C-alpha positions in Angstrom: 10.2 -63.4 14.6 6.9 -64.2 16.2 3.7 -64.9 14.4 1.6 -65.0 17.6 -0.7 -62.3 18.7 -3.0 -61.8 21.7 -5.5 -60.1 19.4 -5.4 -62.3 16.3 -5.1 -66.0 15.6 -2.9 -66.0 12.5 -2.6 -68.8 9.9 0.7 -70.6 10.4 3.3 -69.3 8.0 1.1 -66.4 6.8 4.1 -64.1 6.4 6.0 -66.6 4.3 3.2 -67.0 1.7 4.5 -66.0 -1.8 1.4 -64.2 -3.0 0.9 -60.8 -1.3 -2.9 -61.1 -2.0 -2.9 -64.4 -0.1 -1.1 -62.8 2.9 -3.6 -59.9 2.9 -6.6 -62.2 2.6 -5.4 -64.4 5.5 -4.8 -61.3 7.7 -8.2 -59.9 6.8 -9.9 -63.2 7.7 -8.0 -63.5 11.0 -8.9 -59.9 11.9 -12.6 -60.3 11.1 -12.9 -63.6 13.0 -11.1 -62.3 16.2 -13.2 -61.4 19.2 -10.1 -60.3 21.2 -9.1 -57.3 19.0 -9.6 -53.8 20.3 -9.4 -52.0 17.0 -11.3 -52.3 13.7 -10.4 -55.4 11.6 -8.5 -53.2 9.0 -6.4 -51.5 11.7 -5.7 -54.8 13.5 -4.6 -56.6 10.3 -2.5 -53.7 9.1 -0.9 -53.3 12.5 0.1 -57.0 12.6 1.7 -56.8 9.1 3.5 -53.5 9.9 4.7 -55.0 13.2 6.1 -58.1 11.4 7.9 -55.9 8.9 9.4 -53.7 11.6 10.5 -56.6 13.8 12.1 -58.5 11.0 14.0 -55.3 10.0 17.3 -56.0 8.3 16.7 -59.7 8.3 14.2 -59.3 5.5 15.5 -59.7 2.0 14.7 -56.9 -0.5 12.3 -59.3 -2.2 10.6 -60.2 1.0 10.2 -56.6 2.0 8.7 -55.8 -1.4 6.3 -58.8 -1.1 5.2 -57.7 2.3 4.7 -54.0 1.2 2.6 -55.4 -1.7 0.6 -57.3 0.9 -0.1 -53.9 2.6 -1.4 -52.5 -0.6 -3.5 -55.6 -1.2 -4.9 -55.3 2.4 -5.9 -51.7 1.6 -7.8 -52.9 -1.5 -9.5 -55.7 0.3 -10.8 -53.3 3.0 -11.8 -50.7 0.4 -9.3 -48.2 1.6 -7.7 -47.9 -1.9 -8.6 -48.9 -5.4 -6.7 -51.7 -7.1 -4.2 -50.7 -9.7 -4.9 -53.9 -11.7 
């Protein structure tokens, strides 16, 4: 599965980080720094995460899938799209 993008320069191994909040923060920073993206930073970051989940498909363990879905929620919170449940 690729971690390269024409729109975002991602941190190496971002999708393998163990903390969902760290994944979300890394994606947010990459999206905000990018000058090549065509959409808003939130949309670009969420699209990249969703793309990775979809491309990995059945190769993701249940634990990895849960971790990446939690990263989606953390990304929403970081961008102010949803309130934290903490």
